[in-house]
N, C-alpha and C positions, 0 to 999 in steps of 0.2 A: 361594578357590574358590567359596564360597557366594555371593559378590557377583556373579560371572559368571552363575550360575544365575538370580538374580533379574533381572539385566539381560536375559537371553535370554527369560525369561518375560514381562517387561514389553514387550519388543519384539514378541513373538508376539501378545500381547493387543492392542497398538496396531494391528498389521497386520490382525488379524481385525476390529477395530472399523472401521477405515478401508475395508476391502474391501466393506462393506455400504452405504457412502455413495453417493448419487447426486448428480450435478451439478445445481445449481439451473437451472431453465429460463431460457433467454435470452429477454428481453423486447424485441421490436422497438420502435422509436420509436412512442410513442403507444399501445402495446398495454397491455391490462389482464390481469393473471394471473387464472386461473379460480378459484383457491383450492381448497377441499376438493372433491374429485371424488366424484360419486355412486357408491355401491357397486352399484347396479342396472345391468343392461345398458342401453345407450342407448334401446332400444325400450320400456323400462319406465319411463323418467324422464318425469315429467309437467312439460311446459313450456307456458307461455302461447302461444297461437297469434297472437302479435303480429308483424307483419312489420316488423322493424328489422334489416336485414342487417348481418352482421359477417363479417370474415375471420378464420378460425381458424389458429393457428400451433402447430407442434410444439415439442418440447423444445429443439431447436436454433434456434428462431426462424424456421423456414422456413414460408411460407404453405402451407396444406393445401387448403382449400376455402372457399367462401362458404356461410354458414348463415343460416337465417331470423332468428335472434336469438341473443343471448349464451347463453341457457339451452340451446338446441339444440346450439350449438358445444361448450360445456363438458361436455355429456353424453357426448361422444365421448371414448373413453379416450386417444386420441393428441393431442387438443387441450389445450394447456397455457395458452394465452393467446388473446386476440382483440382486434381493433380494429374500431371501427364503420366501416361502409362496405364496398365491394367489395374484393376482393384485387388488382384491377388498378390 
């Protein structure tokens, strides 16, 4: 009887641990992952004003928008990766 209790407890702990996991972002061909996201809101992140256009991608690898540079793209909470150049 005790063994069933431990198995149930282990299963519950495993389920709880897995429920908090998020899928890794999908990286489109040639895209670069943003890495650590800034904790500040996008308008408070200091990025260089260098025009080097990139296309930003979301968690599923879908293009979102074109940004002035990789810093400006990765400052957006929804952007998980980017690729140099335009989105088209």
